[in-house]
DRENLO-887496 format. One record per residue (C-alpha): x negated, y, z negated; residue in three letters. Coordinates in steps of 0.2 Angstrom, whole numbers, plus 5000, padded with zeros to 4 digits. Layout:
XYZALA/...
REM end
This chain:
500050005000MET/498650134995GLU/497850085012ASN/499450115022MET/499550285013GLN/497850335016TYR/498050305034ASN/499550385036GLU/498650545028ILE/497350535041ASN/498650545053GLU/499350685047ILE/497650775044GLN/497150735062ALA/498750795069LYS/498550955060GLU/496850965066GLY/497450955084ASP/498751085082GLU/497551205075LYS/496351185089GLU/497751215101PHE/498251375091GLN/496451425094LEU/496251385112HIS/497951475115LEU/497351635106LYS/495751635116SER/496651595134ALA/497851735131GLU/496451855128GLY/495651805145GLY/494351685139ASN/493951585154SER/493351425143ASP/494851455131GLY/495851435147GLN/495051265151ASN/495151205135SER/497151255135LEU/497351165152GLY/496451005144TYR/497651015128CYS/499151025139TYR/498450885151GLU/498150765137TYR/499550825124GLY/498350875111ILE/499250975098GLY/500651025110THR/501750915119THR/500950845136LYS/501450955151ASP/500550945168ASP/501151085175GLU/500451215162LYS/498951115163ALA/498651155180PHE/499051345179GLN/497751365164TRP/496551275174TYR/497051395189LEU/496651555177LYS/495051465171SER/494551445190ALA/494951595197GLU/493951675183GLY/492451585189GLY/492251455175ASN/491351295183GLY/492351195171TYR/493951265176GLY/493551245194GLN/493151065192TYR/494751015182ASN/495651125195LEU/494851005209GLY/495650855199ARG/497350925198CYS/497250935218TYR/496350765221GLU/497550675207TYR/499050765209GLU/499250835190ILE/500450965190GLY/500451005207THR/500550925226ILE/499050825232LYS/497850925241ASN/496150835245GLU/495550985254GLU/495851105240LYS/495050985228ALA/493450975238PHE/493451165239GLU/493551185220TRP/492451055218TYR/491051155228LEU/491551315219LYS/491251225203SER/489451165208VAL/488851345212GLU/489051365194GLU/487851215191GLY/489351105185ASN/488850925183SER/490550865184TYR/490850945199GLY/489250865207GLN/489750695202ASN/491550735210SER/490850815225LEU/489750655227GLY/491250555226TYR/492150655239CYS/490650635251TYR/490650455248GLU/492550425250LYS/492850555264GLY/494050665251ILE/494250815259GLY/492950815270THR/491850695282THR/491150545274LYS/489250555271ASP/488350435261ASN/486850535260GLU/487650685254LYS/488550575240ALA/486850515233PHE/486150695233GLN/487550755223TRP/487650605212TYR/485650635209LEU/485950805205LYS/487250765191SER/486350615184ALA/484750725183GLU/485950865174GLY/486250725159GLY/488050685166ASN/488450505161SER/489650485175THR/488550555187GLY/487150435182GLN/488350285182TYR/488850325200ASN/486950355205LEU/486750175198GLY/488050105210ARG/487150195224CYS/485550095220TYR/486549935218ALA/487349945235SER/486250045244GLY/487450185248ILE/486450345255GLY/484950255249THR/483750095248THR/484449955237LYS/483349965221ASP/483749845208ASP/482649925194GLU/483250115197LYS/485050025196GLU/484549955180PHE/483850115173GLN/485150235179TRP/486650125170ASN/485550105154LEU/485450305152LYS/487350315158SER/487750185144ALA/486750265131LEU/487650415136GLY/489150325130GLY/489950305148ASN/491150145146SER/490850125166SER/488950125165GLY/489150005148GLN/490049885160ASN/488749885173ASN/487349875162LEU/488149715155GLY/488149655174TYR/486349695175CYS/485949605159TYR/487049455164ARG/486349425181ASN/484549485177GLY/484649645188ILE/483149755186GLY/482949675169ILE/482649505162THR/484249405161LYS/484949415144ASP/486749365142GLU/487049405123GLY/486549575129LYS/487549585143ALA/488949525130PHE/488549665118LEU/488749795131TRP/490449745139TYR/490949745121LEU/490749925120LYS/491449955135SER/493049855132GLY/493149935114GLU/493150105123ARG/494650055132GLY/493750035149ASN/494949905158SER/493349835169TYR/492449805153GLY/493949725145GLN/494049615160ASN/492149575160SER/492349525141LEU/493749415145GLY/492649325156TYR/491249305144CYS/492549225131TYR/493149125146GLU/491449045151LYS/490549065135GLY/489249205142ILE/488249275127GLY/489649225115THR/490449065109THR/491949005123GLU/493549075117ASP/494949055129VAL/496249125118GLU/495149285115LYS/494749275134ALA/496749285138PHE/496949435125GLN/495549535134TRP/496249515152TYR/497849555144LEU/497149725138LYS/496349745156SER/498049725164VAL/498749855153GLU/497449985161GLY/498149925178GLY/496449845182ASN/496749745198SER/495249615192TYR/496149605175GLY/497849545184GLN/496949415195TYR/496049355181ASN/497749345172LEU/498549265186GLY/497049125184ARG/497549105166CYS/499349055169TYR/498848955185GLU/497548845175TYR/498248865156GLU/496748965151ILE/497149025133GLY/499049005136THR/500448905142ILE/500448855161LYS/501748965170ASN/501548945188GLU/502749085192GLU/501949225182LYS/500349165189ALA/501149215206PHE/501749365201GLU/500049435193TRP/499249385209TYR/500449495217LEU/500249635208LYS/498449625210SER/498549635229VAL/499549785227GLU/497849865222GLU/497149785239GLY/496249665228ASN/495249535238SER/495249385224TYR/497049425221GLY/497449405241GLN/496449245242ASN/497349175227SER/499049225234LEU/498549125250GLY/498148965238HIS/499849005230CYS/500848995246TYR/499748855254GLU/500148745240ASN/501848815233GLY/501148875217ILE/502548975209GLY/503349015224THR/504048925241THR/502648845251LYS/502248945267ASP/500648905275VAL/500849055289GLU/501049175272LYS/499449075265ALA/498449105281PHE/498949295281GLN/498449325264TRP/496749225267TYR/496549325282LEU/496549505272LYS/495449445258SER/494249375271ALA/494449545281GLU/494049625264GLY/492449535263GLY/492949425250ASN/491849245253SER/493149135245SER/494449215256GLY/493149185271GLN/492949005267ASN/494848975265ASN/495249065281LEU/493948955290GLY/494748795282TYR/496448875289CYS/495648875307TYR/494748695305GLU/496448615300LYS/497648725308GLY/498448785293ILE/499748925297GLY/498748955313THR/498148875328THR/496648755325LYS/495048835329ASP/493548745325GLU/492348885333GLU/493149025323ARG/493148905307ALA/491248905309PHE/491149085311ARG/492149115294TRP/490948985287TYR/489649075291LEU/490249235285LYS/490649155268SER/488949105266VAL/488249275268GLU/489149305252GLY/488149135244ARG/489849065243ASN/489548885236SER/491148815245CYS/490748905261GLY/489048825261GLN/489648645259ASN/490848675272ASN/489548745283LEU/488548585280GLY/490048485285TYR/490148585302CYS/488448535305TYR/488648355301GLU/490148325311LYS/489948445325GLU/491348565321ILE/491348715330GLY/489548715334THR/488148585339THR/487748425328LYS/486148465316ASP/486048335302GLU/484448445296GLU/485448615294LYS/486848495286ALA/485748425274PHE/485048605270GLN/486748695267TRP/487248545256TYR/485648565246LEU/486248765245LYS/487848715240SER/487348585226ALA/485948695220GLU/487548835216GLY/488248695204GLY/489748655217ASN/490248485215SER/490848445233TYR/489048495239GLY/488248385226GLN/489348245231TYR/489048275251ASN/486948295247LEU/487148115237GLY/488048055254ARG/486448125265CYS/485248035253TYR/486347885253GLU/486447865272HIS/485047945278GLU/485848105284VAL/484548235288GLY/483348175276THR/482448025270ILE/483447895261LYS/483347905242ASN/484647795233GLU/484247855216GLU/484448025221LYS/486047995229ALA/486647915212PHE/485948065202GLU/486948185213LEU/488548085213TYR/488548085194LEU/488248285194LYS/489848305204SER/490648195192VAL/490048295178GLU/491048435188GLY/492548325188GLY/492548295207ASN/493548145212SER/492448115228TYR/491048105217GLY/491847975206GLN/492147885221ASN/490447885228GLY/489747835209LEU/490947685208GLY/490347635225TYR/488447645219CYS/488947545203TYR/489747395213GLU/488447385225ASN/486847435213GLY/486447585224ILE/485147685215GLY/485747605198THR/486147425191THR/487447355198LYS/489047365186ASP/490847305194LYS/491747355177GLU/490947535178LYS/491347545197ALA/493147505194PHE/493347645180GLN/492447755192CYS/493847715206TYR/495147725194LEU/494547905188GLN/494547955207SER/496247875210ALA/497047945196GLU/496248135201GLY/497248095217ARG/495848065229ASN/496447945242SER/494747875245TYR/494647825227GLY/496447755228GLN/495847645242ASN/494347585233SER/495447545218LEU/496647445228GLY/494947355234ILE/494647315217CYS/496347245213TYR/496347145229GLU/494547065227LYS/494547055208GLY/493047175207ILE/492847235188GLY/494747195184THR/495847045186THR/496547025203LYS/498147105206ASP/498847095224LYS/500347185219GLU/499347335213LYS/498247315226ALA/499647345238PHE/500247505228LEU/498647585227TRP/498347555247TYR/500147625249LEU/499747795240LYS/498147825248SER/498947775266ALA/500547895262GLU/499348055261VAL/498448015276GLY/496947905271ASN/496547815287SER/495747675276TYR/497147655266GLY/498447635281GLN/497047515288TYR/497147415272ASN/499147435270LEU/499147375287GLY/498247225282ARG/499347185268CYS/500847185278TYR/500047065289GLU/499346955279TYR/500646975265GLU/499647045251ILE/500647095237GLY/502047125249THR/503147025260ILE/502447005278LYS/502947115290ASN/502147125307LYS/502947265314GLU/502347365299LYS/500747295300ALA/500547375318PHE/501347535312GLU/500047575299TRP/498547505310TYR/499147625323LEU/499247775310LYS/497347725305SER/496847745323VAL/497547905324GLU/496347965310GLY/494847895321GLY/494647745309ASN/493647595318SER/494347465306TYR/496147515311GLY/495547505329GLN/494947335328ASN/496547275318GLY/497747355331LEU/496547275344GLY/497047105336TYR/498847155336CYS/498847175355TYR/497747025357GLU/498946895347LYS/500647005349GLY/500647045331ILE/502147175329GLY/502047215346THR/501847145366THR/500347055369LYS/499247155379ASP/497547085382LYS/496747245391GLU/497347355377LYS/496647235365ALA/494947245373PHE/494947435374GLN/495347455355TYR/493947335351TYR/492747435363LEU/493347605353GLN/493047505337SER/491247435343ALA/490547595349GLU/491047685333GLY/489747575325GLY/491147435317ASN/490247265315SER/492047195315TYR/492447275331GLY/490747225339GLN/491047045335ASN/492847045342SER/492147135358LEU/490847005358GLY/492246875359PHE/493046965372CYS/491546955383TYR/491246765380GLU/493146715383LYS/493546855395GLY/494946925384ILE/495447075394GLY/493847105402THR/492746995414THR/491746865405LYS/490046915403ASP/488946795390LYS/487446925390GLU/488547075383LYS/489346945373ALA/487646905365PHE/487247095363GLN/488947125354TRP/488646975342TYR/486847045339LEU/487347215335LYS/488647135323SER/487647025314ALA/486347155312GLU/487547255304GLY/487747105291GLY/489247045297ASN/489646865291SER/490746825308TYR/489546925319GLY/488046825310GLN/488946645313ASN/489446695332ASN/487546745336LEU/487046585328GLY/488146495341TYR/487446575355CYS/485746535349TYR/486246345347LYS/487146335365ASN/486046455375GLY/487646575376ILE/486946735386GLY/485146705377THR/483946545377LYS/484346405365LYS/483446425350ASN/484046315335LYS/482746385322LYS/483646565326LYS/485346475326ALA/484946405309PHE/484346565302GLN/486146655308TRP/487046525301TYR/486246525285LEU/486546715284LYS/488346705288SER/488546555275ALA/487546655261GLU/488846795265ASN/490246675260GLY/490846635279ASN/491646465279SER/491346445298HIS/489546485296GLY/489546365282GLN/490246235291PHE/489046265307ARG/487746275295LEU/488146105289ALA/488546025305SER/486646075312LEU/485746025295VAL/486845855298LYS/486145845316ALA/484445875313ILE/484345745298MET/485045625310GLN/483745675323PHE/482345635309ILE/483145475304LEU/483145405321ARG/481345465323ILE/480745365308PHE/
REM end
């Protein structure tokens, strides 16, 4: 109670002090004193000791200015620039700022610099802007010092200079300027012109935020969200973003939207997320524009509308936002809300990486790897994946792991592949989880562990990754790291297939063809193989070829069978290569050609296919497309048998039996 009374007394005393100050300025102003007139204008503008009245503020600033007062001239310029008590007139604003600087006013010098920088009431001229900011800064004006720091940061009218950027922000911050304090925090956080120090960054953001600077409040929120220079505290992050928003800050609005979308320090609310992103874009915020595109693309807090998504990504991209540029590239790559255009996709990814965007770096790598909108270049693909991975991007880490595993643009290194998949998984990447599962399943860069493989696939699948869902289906079908369960296998293949995964579609086709976890349905088998083929899947091509060869779910057509086997084989599929060899051997849909049959069996066998190995052994035994060679026949039958192929095992046994009988006849 005593404390409350004490605070009330303080408030009354402060109010009485303001009223006395107002009366003193009033007497001075009415006596014709230009300083008093300027001060009285200030009282009316901010409601100090009197009722706020912008029109009266303007009139007193006008009197002060006409009396030749530099501060009055500066404030009159502000009135014309920001429409305080008068109609907006940028030309008059510029004129009064110009008069103000004739009196050496550092505030006017700063404002004149801003006019030249933004083209307010005059022609834009960055060099003149820099010169006026320099005069203001050297005159000790903390706002001029802040703006001069900005010039050195962005190369406005001068050469970029990190050390000078830091020094001028430091002067501004020490002079109590909240914007300078925020920028000084940024310098410490990113090591600009000074050694990186997140603790000092946080302290300067705190000073800025506590002084009511909406940018500082937003920066402080980010520190609490990410644990930068302080303990992570998402509830405090949310509160500081909320304060920033109260100051109308578009970055705060964007971050508050993120809080509602991703449940950061508050309850998830996609409708509120969408609303805050929408408010952010009213101020032209490129981050908000990008997020709004994301909302429209995925139906977050609003109705899905890919055309609107494309338009917002376009605005964000044109505003120089690297995330917007990356997402626009993806729209062009996949034809989302616009016509597919791989060349444009590549160009936007290229713009994105200029802003060091790790997602753009990953996508650019993929373009070089898969020849999307540019010439194939696996070395460049590797380099861009490396940059993305080094920037902490989990997709970049996954793709870099693939490069090391499959020798894409670099030397094969299974240990590095495993490590990178592991890093990707630490970032929660479902592709990395699937890749890590494959490593554990096959002992790639680590000890084989089928139980761990199953767990990784499960995590990936539960994260809605269609590749993980397909892999999990295989585990249940084959009993890899878990008990065999064909019904579960079928269900996971179905999930994978329904979201367009060509491997899931192929395996679902197999389920329908061979009655795996579901009722046999040849027509559905054919349909799913066909869908898989539309996705360019070489296993699906082989499966579809078999359907046409045998008339499974469709009319028998050996020519079509041959064509699909050919596509599969040329795509490097060892099953397709074996099937194509069989076509050449037997003349299925093509002319018999034993030499070609031998060559395709050889490719299949060298690719580790047990059926190809068995058929290659048969070729060597019987001299089909090659010279008879029982030793080689034995070696290939043995490989086939060791890989669990029953045909290879039978032929190996037959060959061994024949050899034993021959030996017995001799002796």
